[in-house]
C-alpha positions, -999 to 999 in steps of 0.1 A, spaced: 718 416 241 708 448 225 712 453 187 705 482 165 693 478 129 727 489 116 743 461 137 719 436 122 725 449 86 762 442 90 756 405 97 755 377 71 726 353 73 735 316 69 710 287 67 721 258 90 702 232 70 724 235 39 751 261 47 738 285 21 745 322 25 712 341 23 728 376 23 729 403 48 698 414 68 680 440 47 649 446 68 631 437 100 595 427 106 578 443 136 542 441 149 528 475 158 513 486 183 522 454 202 559 463 198 569 427 190 599 418 168 586 391 144 617 384 123 642 395 97 643 397 59 672 385 39 676 388 1 680 350 -3 709 354 -28 688 376 -51 691 413 -58 669 430 -32 645 455 -47 612 450 -29 601 429 0 586 403 -23 621 393 -34 633 388 2 630 358 24 611 366 56 627 346 85 605 342 115 620 349 149 616 312 159 638 302 129 668 322 142 692 298 159 720 321 170 731 357 165 768 359 166 794 387 162 793 387 124 768 360 114 731 351 120 724 314 119 689 304 109 671 271 103 650 277 71 635 249 50 627 254 13 604 283 7 
């Protein structure tokens, strides 16, 4: 499956542990120069201004990427 950043930004992030909506994807985390995708950033229900306000979700915590939602398994930060 290939996704662009604009495709990811349109998807709502939902935590499977408690059903809480974390917001839409607002950033991605990449490792350069290895060209690895490490995860996504969601606002965690807070207004997103800087990365420090966002919740970084590791790639291993992503359960499923659907048509309009991304399911993640995130414990308490």
